[in-house]
C-alpha positions, 0 to 999 in steps of 0.5 A, spaced: 895 832 700 895 839 697 891 845 700 883 844 699 881 847 693 878 854 694 870 855 694 868 858 687 867 865 687 860 868 689 858 874 684 852 877 687 846 879 682 844 886 682 837 888 679 836 895 678 830 899 680 824 899 676 824 905 672 817 908 673 811 907 668 811 914 665 807 912 659 802 909 663 802 915 668 801 920 663 795 916 659 791 917 666 793 925 666 791 925 659 785 922 661 783 926 666 784 933 662 780 930 656 774 928 660 774 935 664 775 939 658 770 935 654 765 936 660 767 944 660 766 945 653 759 942 653 757 946 659 759 952 655 756 950 648 750 947 651 748 953 654 749 958 648 748 953 642 740 952 643 737 959 642 730 959 645 730 957 652 737 954 652 740 961 653 742 963 660 739 970 664 743 976 662 747 979 668 743 985 670 741 989 676 740 985 682 735 990 686 729 985 685 732 979 687 727 974 692 731 971 697 735 965 697 735 959 701 742 959 705 747 955 702 748 948 705 754 944 705 755 938 700 754 931 703 760 928 704 761 922 699 762 914 702 768 912 701 767 907 695 760 910 691 757 907 686 758 910 679 756 909 672 761 907 667 757 909 661 751 914 661 746 914 655 746 920 650 741 926 651 736 924 647 735 917 649 734 919 656 726 921 656 721 916 653 717 919 647 711 919 652 714 924 656 717 928 650 709 928 647 707 930 655 711 936 655 712 937 647 705 935 644 707 933 637 709 927 634 714 930 630 718 935 635 724 939 632 730 936 635 737 939 636 742 935 639 749 934 640 754 931 645 760 926 646 761 920 651 761 925 657 756 930 656 750 931 651 744 936 650 738 934 646 732 939 646 725 938 643 721 943 641 715 945 638 713 953 634 706 954 632 705 962 631 705 965 639 705 958 642 712 955 643 713 949 648 720 946 648 724 941 653 731 940 653 735 935 656 743 936 658 746 930 661 754 930 663 758 925 667 765 924 670 766 917 668 771 912 673 775 910 667 777 918 666 777 920 673 778 913 678 776 915 685 775 922 684 769 921 679 763 922 684 768 928 688 768 932 681 761 931 680 760 934 686 764 940 684 760 940 677 754 941 680 756 946 686 759 951 680 752 950 676 749 953 682 754 958 683 753 960 676 745 960 677 746 965 683 751 969 679 746 970 673 740 972 678 736 978 674 729 981 676 727 976 672 729 970 675 723 969 680 725 962 683 732 959 685 732 954 690 735 948 693 730 942 693 730 935 696 727 928 694 730 928 687 737 924 686 742 926 691 741 933 690 738 938 686 735 945 685 730 949 681 730 956 678 724 960 674 726 966 669 723 969 663 728 971 658 725 978 654 730 977 649 726 971 646 720 972 649 720 966 654 719 962 660 724 957 662 723 952 668 729 949 670 731 943 675 738 941 675 739 934 679 746 931 681 746 923 681 751 919 683 757 921 678 752 925 673 749 932 673 742 932 669 739 939 667 732 939 665 729 946 662 721 946 660 720 952 656 714 956 653 712 963 651 712 969 656 706 970 660 703 976 661 704 980 668 697 977 670 699 970 668 706 970 670 705 966 677 701 960 673 707 960 668 712 959 674 708 953 677 707 950 670 714 951 668 717 948 675 713 943 675 714 941 668 722 941 669 721 937 675 717 932 672 722 931 666 728 930 671 724 924 675 722 921 668 729 921 665 733 919 671 731 912 670 735 912 664 741 912 669 739 906 673 
């Protein structure tokens, strides 16, 4: 008898760790950067590109400012808030009947611009000294770019607009206050733009991962007609916001 045969040698299989998926991570970061840049760019261009009624009040003396409501802390979002995967173009937000109510003509002049995450649409009518316009500014932070941060970034964008409105206060800004019962959060403001002789009422609304801003504009009122103009412009801006929100349901 010979010696028993030794068992076959055991070769350990070595599996190196998988390399991190750099390309996928970079793609996600690129999507976030693209979405933020697009929204910020549309904010800037939407403010300055539409002329009458779209201009921001100029910074000036704040001696005549009305008292503002104290700032409130934004409500905490739920762990998995509902978000929109897409949003309609701004020109598809208001029904035609609502446009005619604010701009009484069957063929208003239309200015529009936009991208996937932000767009602006302005309807206007000018007849002599009579001027009417309604401007829709819709923007969103979409989950495919923001992932779980979509709603948080929307809150940040809305609060940034509130801070900018406070910063832009002038003696011709007669109202600036937060309001309830509209979307998840909202504020309104009214001002006179003496450069182009118009009065503007604005309602800015945050709803899920969307910030919707409506501006209603008419000719500058006389001193005695300012209170009536303020009521009319603010109620029209809020009514436009209520008419536009169903487009996001």
